[in-house]
matplotlib code that plots the C-alpha trace (Angstrom):
import matplotlib.pyplot as plt

x = [66.1, 65.3, 62.8, 60.5, 61.1, 57.4, 57.9, 58.5, 61.1, 60.4, 63.3, 63.8, 66.4, 68.6, 71.3, 74.2, 77.8, 80.6, 84.5, 86.8, 88.3, 84.8, 83.9, 87.0, 86.6, 82.8, 83.7, 86.4, 84.0, 81.2, 83.9, 85.3, 82.0, 80.7, 77.5, 76.2, 77.3, 73.8, 74.1, 77.5, 75.8, 73.0, 75.3, 77.6, 74.7, 73.2, 76.2, 77.0, 73.3, 73.6, 76.7, 77.6, 76.7, 77.5, 81.2, 80.6, 78.1, 80.7, 83.3, 80.7, 79.5, 83.4, 84.0, 80.9, 81.9, 85.5, 83.9, 81.7, 79.2, 76.3, 72.7, 72.6, 75.7, 74.3, 71.3, 73.2, 75.7, 72.5, 70.9, 74.2, 74.3, 70.7, 71.2, 74.4, 72.6, 69.9, 72.0, 74.0]
y = [179.2, 177.1, 174.3, 173.3, 169.9, 169.1, 169.1, 166.2, 166.3, 163.5, 161.6, 159.3, 156.6, 156.1, 153.8, 155.1, 153.4, 155.7, 154.8, 154.1, 157.4, 159.5, 157.1, 157.6, 161.4, 160.9, 159.0, 161.4, 164.5, 162.7, 161.9, 165.7, 167.2, 165.0, 164.0, 161.3, 160.5, 161.5, 164.8, 165.1, 164.3, 166.9, 169.5, 169.2, 168.7, 172.1, 173.7, 172.6, 173.2, 176.9, 178.3, 176.5, 177.1, 174.4, 174.9, 175.3, 178.0, 179.9, 179.7, 180.9, 183.7, 184.6, 184.4, 186.2, 189.1, 189.3, 189.9, 192.7, 192.1, 194.5, 193.2, 195.6, 193.8, 190.4, 191.2, 192.3, 189.1, 186.7, 188.5, 188.2, 184.5, 183.9, 185.7, 183.5, 180.5, 181.4, 182.1, 178.7]
z = [129.1, 132.2, 131.5, 134.5, 135.8, 135.4, 131.6, 129.7, 127.0, 124.4, 123.3, 120.2, 120.3, 117.4, 116.4, 114.6, 113.5, 114.5, 113.8, 116.8, 117.1, 117.0, 120.0, 121.8, 121.6, 122.4, 125.7, 126.5, 126.2, 128.2, 131.0, 130.8, 130.8, 133.5, 131.3, 128.9, 125.5, 124.4, 125.7, 124.0, 120.8, 121.4, 122.2, 119.3, 116.9, 118.1, 118.0, 114.4, 113.4, 114.9, 113.1, 110.0, 106.3, 103.8, 103.1, 99.3, 100.0, 102.0, 99.4, 96.8, 98.8, 98.9, 95.4, 94.1, 96.7, 95.2, 91.6, 92.7, 90.2, 90.2, 89.5, 86.4, 85.1, 85.9, 84.1, 81.0, 81.2, 81.2, 78.3, 76.4, 77.1, 76.1, 72.8, 72.2, 72.8, 70.5, 67.6, 67.9]

ax = plt.figure().add_subplot(projection="3d")
ax.plot(x, y, z, "-o")
ax.set_aspect("equal")
plt.show()
């Protein structure tokens, strides 16, 4: 999507502490891409936000998929657990 040059883009300044290796990589990417370090950070954040789920959620989804538990079976299991807890 092209943004007309007459539109203002709001920017918020922020201060972040980065380790030396991250700064080295940030500088190298900015030089390679011919852009500012801020632009490199914006691009990286957008890419990360667009395609990543929290790693734990992905692993949990995979495990649940392998079990192939139906809604009916899950309901029976939950009822059995509730019954067992009441009898203790």
